[in-house]
N, C-alpha and C positions, 0 to 999 in steps of 0.2 A: 526571618529568612522565610521565604513564603515558599509553602510546600511545591511538590514537582509538577502535578497537576494544575496549580495556580501560574506558575511560572509558563508552562504550556498554554493557557490562556491569555496570559501577557504577552507572550510570543505572537499569538495568532490574532490579538487586536491591534500590536504594531503592525501587522501587514492588512488590515482591514478586512479580516476574514471572519464571518460571524459564525459562531459558535453554539451549541445549546450543551450546557454542564449537566450531568447527570449524577449529583451528589452521593446518592444514594448505591450506586453502581460503580461510583469512582472513575468515570471514564468522562469525556467529552466528543460529540461528533460536530462535522460540517460536511456541505456538501463544496465541491468544486469543480470547475470545466476545464479538462484536460485538450489537449491539442484535437483530438478525435472523439470526445463523446465528455460524458460527467463521471464522477466518480462522488462515492461517499467514505467519509475519513472517520475510522475512530482511534482514539487514543486514550489508554490506559495508562497508570503511573502506579506504579507501590514503592513504599519508601519503609523503611526498617532500620534498626539500629545499624548503621555501619554500611548501608547500601540503599540504593535505587534501581529501579527497572521502569524502563518506557516502553510500551509496545504501540505500534501503530500499525493499523489495518484500513487497509484501501480496497474499496470492492466497487466492483462494477454492478450497473443496475440491471444487467441481463443475467440470465442464466444458461447455462448449457445444459441441450436437449439429452436425453438420457442415451439416445444412440452413438452422439459425438462424445462422451464422456472420457472413453479410454483414449481417443486421439487427443483430447486437449490433455489429458494427465500426461501421454506421453512427451507432449510438446511443453508443459511445464517441467518436467523433469529433464530435457534438454536445458530449456532458459536457467533452471536451478544451478545446473552444472557448472555455468558460466559466472557466477553471483558469489560475492563473499559478505556482503551485508544486505540481506534482504532475500526473500524469497515468494515464489508463488504456491498458493494454495488451492485445491478444489476439493468443495466439498461434495463428496461422491452422494449423498444423500438427496440433495436437491440443487445440485451444478453450480452453486455459488463460486466466482473466481476472485481470489483476494491477492493482496501483497501482504506480507507481515515484514516489518522491521521490528528489531529489538535492539536495545542497549541496556545494560547493566553495568553499574559501577559501585564502587566503594567510595567513589568521590563524588563532588556536588557534580550533578547532571544541568548545565548552565544552556543558554541560548544557541550557542554554535553547535552544540550534541543534539538539542532538540530539533534545531534548524536541520542537522544532516539526517537525522533518523525519518523526519517528516517527508524531506525532499528526496530521499532515496526513493520511499515509498512511492511518492508521485512520480518521479522520474520511472522509474520500473513499470508503473500500471499504465503510464503515459506511451513508453517505449514497445509495448507487446500488446496493447489493446487491440489494434488493428489487425494483427497477426493472429491472436487467440480468437477474435469474432471470425476470421475467414476460416478458421479450422473446424469452430464450432457450428457455423452456420452455411459456409459453403463447403467447398470441394478441396479447400487446400489441405496439404499435407504437413503432419507434425514434424516431419524431416527439414523443414525448409522455414520453422519458425524463426530460427537466430538469423537467417539470412532476411526473412521478412520484418523483423525487428532493428535491424541495422541500416534504417533508411538514414539517409543524409540531410535531415531537415531540420531548421532550427523552430523552436517553439517557445512558449512561455505558459505557465500555469498562472490562471486567472483567480 
């Protein structure tokens, strides 16, 4: 039975998504194009006796300027209040915005669960990217982030 990180690599290879494996740190990373821009994805996996954990981080290549971090923090709080799986994080030191999805199980984590964790992170990052950028670099208000993120558009992750 392949290790969890190997199963993630197999999942990505089936999708023809190129990734880099960092064995010494036990994670892999890849870039994807979303509807409104690009994202970098990091996947970490841990396994112990009777449990496994998969953590997916989706990061934007832009950083929130210091004067706008409190507004983006408020927007992220509003977004997180509506989510069950996955959450946004803002690094207050450098302004990096990321989505984190975590799965932990005492059962086998197979392809459907791997897909769910990665897709949910990508979907959240894609859904709110334009809204968070409008708040970070424009004059959009954090109060309208949910409305801005509720665009009725269809798109695919490539």
